[in-house]
N, CA, C, O and the ligand as a Tripos MOL2 file, in Angstrom:
@<TRIPOS>MOLECULE
protein
  253   251    64     0     0
PROTEIN
NO_CHARGES

@<TRIPOS>ATOM
      1 N           0.8560   -1.1950   -0.0310 N.3       1 MET1
      2 CA         -0.0700   -0.0320   -0.0160 C.3       1 MET1
      3 C           0.8480    1.2330    0.0430 C.2       1 MET1
      4 O           0.8810    1.9560    1.0400 O.2       1 MET1
      5 N           1.5680    1.4520   -1.0500 N.am      2 ALA2
      6 CA          2.4300    2.6320   -1.1140 C.3       2 ALA2
      7 C           2.0980    3.4590   -2.3040 C.2       2 ALA2
      8 O           2.8920    3.7280   -3.2050 O.2       2 ALA2
      9 N           0.7600    3.8710   -2.2260 N.am      3 GLY3
     10 CA          0.3640    4.7570   -3.4780 C.3       3 GLY3
     11 C           0.3850    6.2020   -3.1990 C.2       3 GLY3
     12 O          -0.2980    6.9660   -3.8800 O.2       3 GLY3
     13 N           1.1560    6.6350   -2.2010 N.am      4 LYS4
     14 CA          0.9930    7.9770   -1.9280 C.3       4 LYS4
     15 C           1.9380    8.7710   -2.8420 C.2       4 LYS4
     16 O           3.1140    8.4220   -2.9400 O.2       4 LYS4
     17 N           1.4570    9.8270   -3.5120 N.am      5 LYS5
     18 CA          2.3460   10.6410   -4.4000 C.3       5 LYS5
     19 C           2.6490   11.9500   -3.9080 C.2       5 LYS5
     20 O           1.8320   12.6580   -3.3200 O.2       5 LYS5
     21 N           3.7500   12.2390   -4.1400 N.am      6 ALA6
     22 CA          4.3460   13.5830   -3.6560 C.3       6 ALA6
     23 C           4.0380   14.4110   -4.8210 C.2       6 ALA6
     24 O           4.8720   14.4840   -5.7230 O.2       6 ALA6
     25 N           2.9140   15.0510   -4.8980 N.am      7 ALA7
     26 CA          2.5820   15.9090   -5.9840 C.3       7 ALA7
     27 C           2.3630   17.2880   -5.5690 C.2       7 ALA7
     28 O           1.5050   17.9820   -6.1130 O.2       7 ALA7
     29 N           3.1340   17.7260   -4.5910 N.am      8 GLU8
     30 CA          2.8080   19.1070   -4.1140 C.3       8 GLU8
     31 C           4.0050   19.8990   -4.9460 C.2       8 GLU8
     32 O           5.1310   19.4960   -5.2400 O.2       8 GLU8
     33 N           3.4200   21.0540   -5.1970 N.am      9 GLY9
     34 CA          4.3990   21.9400   -6.0070 C.3       9 GLY9
     35 C           5.3670   22.5380   -5.1850 C.2       9 GLY9
     36 O           5.1200   22.8090   -4.0100 O.2       9 GLY9
     37 N           6.5210   22.7790   -5.7510 N.am     10 LYS10
     38 CA          7.5770   23.4680   -4.9040 C.3      10 LYS10
     39 C           7.3350   24.9130   -4.6530 C.2      10 LYS10
     40 O           7.0330   25.6710   -5.5750 O.2      10 LYS10
     41 N           7.4520   25.2800   -3.5070 N.am     11 LYS11
     42 CA          7.2290   26.5730   -3.1420 C.3      11 LYS11
     43 C           8.6410   27.3610   -2.7700 C.2      11 LYS11
     44 O           9.6650   26.7490   -2.4700 O.2      11 LYS11
     45 N           8.5650   28.5600   -2.8230 N.am     12 GLY12
     46 CA          9.6900   29.3700   -2.2150 C.3      12 GLY12
     47 C          10.8880   29.4210   -3.1690 C.2      12 GLY12
     48 O          11.9690   29.8000   -2.7180 O.2      12 GLY12
     49 N          10.7850   29.0970   -4.3500 N.am     13 SER13
     50 CA         11.8530   29.0820   -5.3600 C.3      13 SER13
     51 C          12.1360   30.4760   -5.7790 C.2      13 SER13
     52 O          11.1980   31.2290   -6.0370 O.2      13 SER13
     53 N          13.4310   30.8900   -5.8670 N.am     14 SER14
     54 CA         13.7500   32.3160   -6.2860 C.3      14 SER14
     55 C          14.3650   32.1350   -7.8410 C.2      14 SER14
     56 O          15.4340   31.5440   -7.9880 O.2      14 SER14
     57 N          13.7720   32.5730   -8.7710 N.am     15 PRO15
     58 CA         14.1860   32.4860  -10.1270 C.3      15 PRO15
     59 C          15.2820   33.4770  -10.5060 C.2      15 PRO15
     60 O          15.7440   33.5300  -11.6450 O.2      15 PRO15
     61 N          15.6370   34.1790   -9.6040 N.am     16 ASN16
     62 CA         16.6580   35.2470   -9.7720 C.3      16 ASN16
     63 C          17.9700   34.6490  -10.4960 C.2      16 ASN16
     64 O          18.4280   35.1570  -11.5200 O.2      16 ASN16
     65 N          18.5010   33.5780   -9.8950 N.am     17 VAL17
     66 CA         19.6560   32.9800  -10.3750 C.3      17 VAL17
     67 C          19.5070   32.5980  -11.7880 C.2      17 VAL17
     68 O          20.3610   32.8710  -12.6320 O.2      17 VAL17
     69 N          18.3020   31.9000  -12.0660 N.am     18 TYR18
     70 CA         18.1400   31.4600  -13.4270 C.3      18 TYR18
     71 C          18.0770   32.3810  -14.4050 C.2      18 TYR18
     72 O          18.3500   32.2160  -15.5940 O.2      18 TYR18
     73 N          17.6510   33.5090  -13.7800 N.am     19 LYS19
     74 CA         17.4590   34.7860  -14.6970 C.3      19 LYS19
     75 C          18.8650   35.1450  -15.4710 C.2      19 LYS19
     76 O          18.9870   35.4170  -16.6660 O.2      19 LYS19
     77 N          19.8810   35.0730  -14.4820 N.am     20 TYR20
     78 CA         21.1420   35.3380  -14.9550 C.3      20 TYR20
     79 C          21.7670   34.4470  -15.9440 C.2      20 TYR20
     80 O          22.6200   34.8230  -16.7490 O.2      20 TYR20
     81 N          21.2690   33.1470  -15.8420 N.am     21 PHE21
     82 CA         21.7730   32.1090  -16.5570 C.3      21 PHE21
     83 C          21.2310   32.2840  -17.9340 C.2      21 PHE21
     84 O          21.9220   32.0280  -18.9200 O.2      21 PHE21
     85 N          20.0260   32.7070  -18.0150 N.am     22 LYS22
     86 CA         19.5160   32.9120  -19.3390 C.3      22 LYS22
     87 C          19.9680   33.8740  -20.2280 C.2      22 LYS22
     88 O          19.9800   33.7650  -21.4540 O.2      22 LYS22
     89 N          20.3940   34.9650  -19.4680 N.am     23 ILE23
     90 CA         21.1070   36.0520  -20.0940 C.3      23 ILE23
     91 C          22.3310   35.6100  -20.9290 C.2      23 ILE23
     92 O          22.6580   36.1400  -21.9910 O.2      23 ILE23
     93 N          23.0000   34.5340  -20.3080 N.am     24 GLU24
     94 CA         24.2580   34.0570  -20.9850 C.3      24 GLU24
     95 C          23.9750   33.1490  -22.0180 C.2      24 GLU24
     96 O          24.7600   32.9780  -22.9500 O.2      24 GLU24
     97 N          22.7070   32.4450  -21.8960 N.am     25 GLY25
     98 CA         22.4750   31.5230  -22.9170 C.3      25 GLY25
     99 C          23.4540   30.2700  -22.6650 C.2      25 GLY25
    100 O          23.6740   29.7880  -21.5540 O.2      25 GLY25
    101 N          23.9670   29.8530  -23.7980 N.am     26 ASP26
    102 CA         24.9190   28.6970  -23.7050 C.3      26 ASP26
    103 C          26.2340   29.0260  -23.5820 C.2      26 ASP26
    104 O          27.1220   28.1740  -23.6270 O.2      26 ASP26
    105 N          26.4800   30.4560  -23.3970 N.am     27 LYS27
    106 CA         27.7980   30.8900  -23.3140 C.3      27 LYS27
    107 C          28.3090   30.7530  -21.9010 C.2      27 LYS27
    108 O          29.5120   30.6710  -21.6520 O.2      27 LYS27
    109 N          27.3130   30.7280  -20.9340 N.am     28 LEU28
    110 CA         27.7240   30.5840  -19.5910 C.3      28 LEU28
    111 C          28.1770   29.1080  -19.1840 C.2      28 LEU28
    112 O          27.3220   28.2320  -19.0550 O.2      28 LEU28
    113 N          29.2950   28.8910  -19.0180 N.am     29 THR29
    114 CA         29.7990   27.5280  -18.8860 C.3      29 THR29
    115 C          30.6740   27.5600  -17.6190 C.2      29 THR29
    116 O          30.1710   27.2290  -16.5450 O.2      29 THR29
    117 N          31.8350   27.9060  -17.6880 N.am     30 ARG30
    118 CA         32.7790   27.8090  -16.6470 C.3      30 ARG30
    119 C          33.3990   29.2290  -16.5000 C.2      30 ARG30
    120 O          33.1880   30.1130  -17.3300 O.2      30 ARG30
    121 N          34.1700   29.3950  -15.4080 N.am     31 GLY31
    122 CA         34.9200   30.6900  -15.0900 C.3      31 GLY31
    123 C          34.0850   31.7490  -14.7740 C.2      31 GLY31
    124 O          34.4000   32.8900  -15.1120 O.2      31 GLY31
    125 N          33.0420   31.5160  -14.1600 N.am     32 ARG32
    126 CA         32.2060   32.5880  -13.5860 C.3      32 ARG32
    127 C          32.7080   33.1950  -12.5230 C.2      32 ARG32
    128 O          33.0300   32.5620  -11.5180 O.2      32 ARG32
    129 N          32.8370   34.5750  -12.6370 N.am     33 LYS33
    130 CA         33.3070   35.3630  -11.5010 C.3      33 LYS33
    131 C          32.2240   36.0780  -10.6670 C.2      33 LYS33
    132 O          31.1610   36.4430  -11.1690 O.2      33 LYS33
    133 N          32.4950   36.2310   -9.5700 N.am     34 ASN34
    134 CA         31.6930   37.0240   -8.6930 C.3      34 ASN34
    135 C          31.8570   38.4210   -9.0080 C.2      34 ASN34
    136 O          33.0060   38.7840   -9.2580 O.2      34 ASN34
    137 N          30.8760   39.3220   -9.0450 N.am     35 CYS35
    138 CA         31.1070   40.7060   -9.3120 C.3      35 CYS35
    139 C          31.8300   41.2190   -8.1960 C.2      35 CYS35
    140 O          31.5440   40.8380   -7.0610 O.2      35 CYS35
    141 N          32.7800   42.0840   -8.4150 N.am     36 SER36
    142 CA         33.6070   42.6020   -7.3820 C.3      36 SER36
    143 C          32.8450   43.8220   -6.8110 C.2      36 SER36
    144 O          33.2100   44.3600   -5.7660 O.2      36 SER36
    145 N          31.8670   44.2080   -7.4620 N.am     37 ARG37
    146 CA         31.0940   45.3330   -6.8280 C.3      37 ARG37
    147 C          29.8980   44.7670   -6.0580 C.2      37 ARG37
    148 O          29.6470   45.1420   -4.9120 O.2      37 ARG37
    149 N          29.2200   43.9240   -6.6620 N.am     38 CYS38
    150 CA         28.1110   43.3180   -6.1260 C.3      38 CYS38
    151 C          28.4710   42.2410   -5.0080 C.2      38 CYS38
    152 O          27.7160   42.0970   -4.0470 O.2      38 CYS38
    153 N          29.4680   41.5950   -5.1250 N.am     39 GLY39
    154 CA         29.8880   40.7140   -4.1590 C.3      39 GLY39
    155 C          29.4260   39.2620   -4.5060 C.2      39 GLY39
    156 O          29.0820   38.9980   -5.6580 O.2      39 GLY39
    157 N          29.4170   38.3900   -3.5930 N.am     40 LYS40
    158 CA         29.1360   36.9270   -3.8530 C.3      40 LYS40
    159 C          27.7490   36.8160   -4.2200 C.2      40 LYS40
    160 O          26.8780   37.5850   -3.8140 O.2      40 LYS40
    161 N          27.5560   35.8050   -5.0260 N.am     41 GLY41
    162 CA         26.1150   35.4990   -5.5400 C.3      41 GLY41
    163 C          25.7920   36.2370   -6.6810 C.2      41 GLY41
    164 O          24.6990   35.9360   -7.1590 O.2      41 GLY41
    165 N          26.4210   37.1230   -7.2670 N.am     42 VAL42
    166 CA         26.2200   37.7320   -8.4190 C.3      42 VAL42
    167 C          27.3750   37.4490   -9.3940 C.2      42 VAL42
    168 O          28.4900   37.9500   -9.2500 O.2      42 VAL42
    169 N          27.0550   36.6470  -10.3590 N.am     43 PHE43
    170 CA         27.9640   36.2300  -11.3850 C.3      43 PHE43
    171 C          28.2390   37.1570  -12.4590 C.2      43 PHE43
    172 O          27.3460   37.8900  -12.8830 O.2      43 PHE43
    173 N          29.3260   37.1750  -12.8940 N.am     44 MET44
    174 CA         29.6910   38.0430  -14.0950 C.3      44 MET44
    175 C          29.4960   37.3460  -15.3390 C.2      44 MET44
    176 O          29.7840   36.1490  -15.3440 O.2      44 MET44
    177 N          29.0200   37.9200  -16.4890 N.am     45 SER45
    178 CA         28.8860   37.2810  -17.7660 C.3      45 SER45
    179 C          30.4110   37.1240  -18.4210 C.2      45 SER45
    180 O          31.2220   38.0470  -18.3390 O.2      45 SER45
    181 N          30.6510   36.1430  -18.9330 N.am     46 LYS46
    182 CA         31.9620   35.8640  -19.5190 C.3      46 LYS46
    183 C          31.7570   36.0170  -20.9980 C.2      46 LYS46
    184 O          30.9580   35.3820  -21.6850 O.2      46 LYS46
    185 N          32.6400   37.0030  -21.4120 N.am     47 HIS47
    186 CA         32.6920   37.3360  -22.8840 C.3      47 HIS47
    187 C          34.2080   36.9920  -23.3790 C.2      47 HIS47
    188 O          35.1640   36.6250  -22.6960 O.2      47 HIS47
    189 N          34.1310   37.2120  -24.6920 N.am     48 LYS48
    190 CA         35.4500   36.9890  -25.2250 C.3      48 LYS48
    191 C          36.7310   37.5180  -24.5650 C.2      48 LYS48
    192 O          37.7190   36.8080  -24.3790 O.2      48 LYS48
    193 N          36.6580   38.6710  -24.2610 N.am     49 ASP49
    194 CA         37.6720   39.4120  -23.6790 C.3      49 ASP49
    195 C          37.3650   40.2590  -22.5900 C.2      49 ASP49
    196 O          38.1470   41.1250  -22.1970 O.2      49 ASP49
    197 N          36.1620   40.0260  -22.0430 N.am     50 ARG50
    198 CA         35.9030   40.7140  -20.7230 C.3      50 ARG50
    199 C          34.6940   40.0780  -20.0110 C.2      50 ARG50
    200 O          33.9240   39.2850  -20.5520 O.2      50 ARG50
    201 N          34.6180   40.4690  -18.8630 N.am     51 ASN51
    202 CA         33.5280   39.9850  -17.9660 C.3      51 ASN51
    203 C          32.4940   41.0630  -17.6700 C.2      51 ASN51
    204 O          32.9540   42.1720  -17.3960 O.2      51 ASN51
    205 N          31.2600   40.9280  -17.6790 N.am     52 THR52
    206 CA         30.4380   41.9520  -17.3700 C.3      52 THR52
    207 C          29.4110   41.5170  -16.3030 C.2      52 THR52
    208 O          29.0050   40.3550  -16.2760 O.2      52 THR52
    209 N          28.9930   42.4460  -15.4300 N.am     53 CYS53
    210 CA         27.9630   42.1400  -14.4430 C.3      53 CYS53
    211 C          26.6870   42.3680  -14.9560 C.2      53 CYS53
    212 O          26.4630   43.4750  -15.4450 O.2      53 CYS53
    213 N          25.7150   41.4290  -14.9320 N.am     54 GLY54
    214 CA         24.4300   41.6280  -15.2630 C.3      54 GLY54
    215 C          23.6130   42.4970  -14.3650 C.2      54 GLY54
    216 O          22.5270   42.9380  -14.7420 O.2      54 GLY54
    217 N          24.0860   42.7390  -13.2450 N.am     55 LYS55
    218 CA         23.2740   43.4250  -12.2250 C.3      55 LYS55
    219 C          23.7830   44.9840  -12.2200 C.2      55 LYS55
    220 O          22.9620   45.8870  -12.3840 O.2      55 LYS55
    221 N          25.0080   45.2240  -12.0480 N.am     56 CYS56
    222 CA         25.3560   46.6230  -12.1300 C.3      56 CYS56
    223 C          26.0870   47.1800  -13.2300 C.2      56 CYS56
    224 O          26.3570   48.3780  -13.3170 O.2      56 CYS56
    225 N          26.4340   46.2290  -14.1410 N.am     57 GLY57
    226 CA         26.8930   46.6030  -15.4750 C.3      57 GLY57
    227 C          28.3590   46.9140  -15.3480 C.2      57 GLY57
    228 O          28.8890   47.6410  -16.1880 O.2      57 GLY57
    229 N          29.0330   46.4160  -14.3650 N.am     58 LEU58
    230 CA         30.6330   46.4280  -14.2260 C.3      58 LEU58
    231 C          31.1630   45.6110  -15.2610 C.2      58 LEU58
    232 O          30.6600   44.5270  -15.5610 O.2      58 LEU58
    233 N          32.1820   46.1060  -15.8270 N.am     59 THR59
    234 CA         32.8890   45.4130  -16.9240 C.3      59 THR59
    235 C          34.3500   45.2310  -16.6550 C.2      59 THR59
    236 O          35.0710   46.2090  -16.4570 O.2      59 THR59
    237 N          34.7460   44.1590  -16.6450 N.am     60 GLU60
    238 CA         36.1900   43.8570  -16.3700 C.3      60 GLU60
    239 C          36.8240   43.1970  -17.6470 C.2      60 GLU60
    240 O          36.4570   42.1130  -18.1000 O.2      60 GLU60
    241 N          37.7790   43.9500  -18.1520 N.am     61 PHE61
    242 CA         38.5770   43.4240  -19.2940 C.3      61 PHE61
    243 C          39.7770   42.4260  -18.9270 C.2      61 PHE61
    244 O          40.6310   42.6440  -18.0670 O.2      61 PHE61
    245 N          39.6900   41.3900  -19.6690 N.am     62 ASN62
    246 CA         40.7320   40.4740  -19.4150 C.3      62 ASN62
    247 C          42.1870   41.0890  -20.0520 C.2      62 ASN62
    248 O          42.2080   41.8610  -21.0110 O.2      62 ASN62
    249 N          43.2270   40.6700  -19.4410 N.am     63 GLN63
    250 CA         44.4510   41.1830  -19.8970 C.3      63 GLN63
    251 C          45.3540   40.0310  -20.2410 C.2      63 GLN63
    252 O          46.4900   40.2420  -20.6660 O.2      63 GLN63
    253 ZN         27.7780   43.9430  -10.2540 Zn       64 ZN64
@<TRIPOS>BOND
     1     1     2 1
     2     2     3 1
     3     3     4 2
     4     3     5 am
     5     5     6 1
     6     6     7 1
     7     7     8 2
     8     7     9 am
     9     9    10 1
    10    10    11 1
    11    11    12 2
    12    11    13 am
    13    13    14 1
    14    14    15 1
    15    15    16 2
    16    15    17 am
    17    17    18 1
    18    18    19 1
    19    19    20 2
    20    19    21 am
    21    21    22 1
    22    22    23 1
    23    23    24 2
    24    23    25 am
    25    25    26 1
    26    26    27 1
    27    27    28 2
    28    27    29 am
    29    29    30 1
    30    30    31 1
    31    31    32 2
    32    31    33 am
    33    33    34 1
    34    34    35 1
    35    35    36 2
    36    35    37 am
    37    37    38 1
    38    38    39 1
    39    39    40 2
    40    39    41 am
    41    41    42 1
    42    42    43 1
    43    43    44 2
    44    43    45 am
    45    45    46 1
    46    46    47 1
    47    47    48 2
    48    47    49 am
    49    49    50 1
    50    50    51 1
    51    51    52 2
    52    51    53 am
    53    53    54 1
    54    54    55 1
    55    55    56 2
    56    55    57 am
    57    57    58 1
    58    58    59 1
    59    59    60 2
    60    59    61 am
    61    61    62 1
    62    62    63 1
    63    63    64 2
    64    63    65 am
    65    65    66 1
    66    66    67 1
    67    67    68 2
    68    67    69 am
    69    69    70 1
    70    70    71 1
    71    71    72 2
    72    71    73 am
    73    73    74 1
    74    74    75 1
    75    75    76 2
    76    75    77 am
    77    77    78 1
    78    78    79 1
    79    79    80 2
    80    79    81 am
    81    81    82 1
    82    82    83 1
    83    83    84 2
    84    83    85 am
    85    85    86 1
    86    86    87 1
    87    87    88 2
    88    87    89 am
    89    89    90 1
    90    90    91 1
    91    91    92 2
    92    91    93 am
    93    93    94 1
    94    94    95 1
    95    95    96 2
    96    95    97 am
    97    97    98 1
    98    98    99 1
    99    99   100 2
   100    99   101 am
   101   101   102 1
   102   102   103 1
   103   103   104 2
   104   103   105 am
   105   105   106 1
   106   106   107 1
   107   107   108 2
   108   107   109 am
   109   109   110 1
   110   110   111 1
   111   111   112 2
   112   111   113 am
   113   113   114 1
   114   114   115 1
   115   115   116 2
   116   115   117 am
   117   117   118 1
   118   118   119 1
   119   119   120 2
   120   119   121 am
   121   121   122 1
   122   122   123 1
   123   123   124 2
   124   123   125 am
   125   125   126 1
   126   126   127 1
   127   127   128 2
   128   127   129 am
   129   129   130 1
   130   130   131 1
   131   131   132 2
   132   131   133 am
   133   133   134 1
   134   134   135 1
   135   135   136 2
   136   135   137 am
   137   137   138 1
   138   138   139 1
   139   139   140 2
   140   139   141 am
   141   141   142 1
   142   142   143 1
   143   143   144 2
   144   143   145 am
   145   145   146 1
   146   146   147 1
   147   147   148 2
   148   147   149 am
   149   149   150 1
   150   150   151 1
   151   151   152 2
   152   151   153 am
   153   153   154 1
   154   154   155 1
   155   155   156 2
   156   155   157 am
   157   157   158 1
   158   158   159 1
   159   159   160 2
   160   159   161 am
   161   161   162 1
   162   162   163 1
   163   163   164 2
   164   163   165 am
   165   165   166 1
   166   166   167 1
   167   167   168 2
   168   167   169 am
   169   169   170 1
   170   170   171 1
   171   171   172 2
   172   171   173 am
   173   173   174 1
   174   174   175 1
   175   175   176 2
   176   175   177 am
   177   177   178 1
   178   178   179 1
   179   179   180 2
   180   179   181 am
   181   181   182 1
   182   182   183 1
   183   183   184 2
   184   183   185 am
   185   185   186 1
   186   186   187 1
   187   187   188 2
   188   187   189 am
   189   189   190 1
   190   190   191 1
   191   191   192 2
   192   191   193 am
   193   193   194 1
   194   194   195 1
   195   195   196 2
   196   195   197 am
   197   197   198 1
   198   198   199 1
   199   199   200 2
   200   199   201 am
   201   201   202 1
   202   202   203 1
   203   203   204 2
   204   203   205 am
   205   205   206 1
   206   206   207 1
   207   207   208 2
   208   207   209 am
   209   209   210 1
   210   210   211 1
   211   211   212 2
   212   211   213 am
   213   213   214 1
   214   214   215 1
   215   215   216 2
   216   215   217 am
   217   217   218 1
   218   218   219 1
   219   219   220 2
   220   219   221 am
   221   221   222 1
   222   222   223 1
   223   223   224 2
   224   223   225 am
   225   225   226 1
   226   226   227 1
   227   227   228 2
   228   227   229 am
   229   229   230 1
   230   230   231 1
   231   231   232 2
   232   231   233 am
   233   233   234 1
   234   234   235 1
   235   235   236 2
   236   235   237 am
   237   237   238 1
   238   238   239 1
   239   239   240 2
   240   239   241 am
   241   241   242 1
   242   242   243 1
   243   243   244 2
   244   243   245 am
   245   245   246 1
   246   246   247 1
   247   247   248 2
   248   247   249 am
   249   249   250 1
   250   250   251 1
   251   251   252 2
@<TRIPOS>SUBSTRUCTURE
     1 MET1         2 RESIDUE 1 A MET
     2 ALA2         6 RESIDUE 1 A ALA
     3 GLY3        10 RESIDUE 1 A GLY
     4 LYS4        14 RESIDUE 1 A LYS
     5 LYS5        18 RESIDUE 1 A LYS
     6 ALA6        22 RESIDUE 1 A ALA
     7 ALA7        26 RESIDUE 1 A ALA
     8 GLU8        30 RESIDUE 1 A GLU
     9 GLY9        34 RESIDUE 1 A GLY
    10 LYS10       38 RESIDUE 1 A LYS
    11 LYS11       42 RESIDUE 1 A LYS
    12 GLY12       46 RESIDUE 1 A GLY
    13 SER13       50 RESIDUE 1 A SER
    14 SER14       54 RESIDUE 1 A SER
    15 PRO15       58 RESIDUE 1 A PRO
    16 ASN16       62 RESIDUE 1 A ASN
    17 VAL17       66 RESIDUE 1 A VAL
    18 TYR18       70 RESIDUE 1 A TYR
    19 LYS19       74 RESIDUE 1 A LYS
    20 TYR20       78 RESIDUE 1 A TYR
    21 PHE21       82 RESIDUE 1 A PHE
    22 LYS22       86 RESIDUE 1 A LYS
    23 ILE23       90 RESIDUE 1 A ILE
    24 GLU24       94 RESIDUE 1 A GLU
    25 GLY25       98 RESIDUE 1 A GLY
    26 ASP26      102 RESIDUE 1 A ASP
    27 LYS27      106 RESIDUE 1 A LYS
    28 LEU28      110 RESIDUE 1 A LEU
    29 THR29      114 RESIDUE 1 A THR
    30 ARG30      118 RESIDUE 1 A ARG
    31 GLY31      122 RESIDUE 1 A GLY
    32 ARG32      126 RESIDUE 1 A ARG
    33 LYS33      130 RESIDUE 1 A LYS
    34 ASN34      134 RESIDUE 1 A ASN
    35 CYS35      138 RESIDUE 1 A CYS
    36 SER36      142 RESIDUE 1 A SER
    37 ARG37      146 RESIDUE 1 A ARG
    38 CYS38      150 RESIDUE 1 A CYS
    39 GLY39      154 RESIDUE 1 A GLY
    40 LYS40      158 RESIDUE 1 A LYS
    41 GLY41      162 RESIDUE 1 A GLY
    42 VAL42      166 RESIDUE 1 A VAL
    43 PHE43      170 RESIDUE 1 A PHE
    44 MET44      174 RESIDUE 1 A MET
    45 SER45      178 RESIDUE 1 A SER
    46 LYS46      182 RESIDUE 1 A LYS
    47 HIS47      186 RESIDUE 1 A HIS
    48 LYS48      190 RESIDUE 1 A LYS
    49 ASP49      194 RESIDUE 1 A ASP
    50 ARG50      198 RESIDUE 1 A ARG
    51 ASN51      202 RESIDUE 1 A ASN
    52 THR52      206 RESIDUE 1 A THR
    53 CYS53      210 RESIDUE 1 A CYS
    54 GLY54      214 RESIDUE 1 A GLY
    55 LYS55      218 RESIDUE 1 A LYS
    56 CYS56      222 RESIDUE 1 A CYS
    57 GLY57      226 RESIDUE 1 A GLY
    58 LEU58      230 RESIDUE 1 A LEU
    59 THR59      234 RESIDUE 1 A THR
    60 GLU60      238 RESIDUE 1 A GLU
    61 PHE61      242 RESIDUE 1 A PHE
    62 ASN62      246 RESIDUE 1 A ASN
    63 GLN63      250 RESIDUE 1 A GLN
    64 ZN64       253 GROUP 0 **** ****
């Protein structure tokens, strides 16, 4: 008699993180840096020669 189903919807999820992932699309893979301005939890977008923060717009150029 084990017919109990856990069909309860998940609550309390914060889609903020996924939002940032979407901005990057498939480009977001490795080497994510935390924004030096926003701090931990805010990842920077990795581009060819620079990293940008999707939150505050900070741009760091690679050297
Ligand atoms: Zn930032």
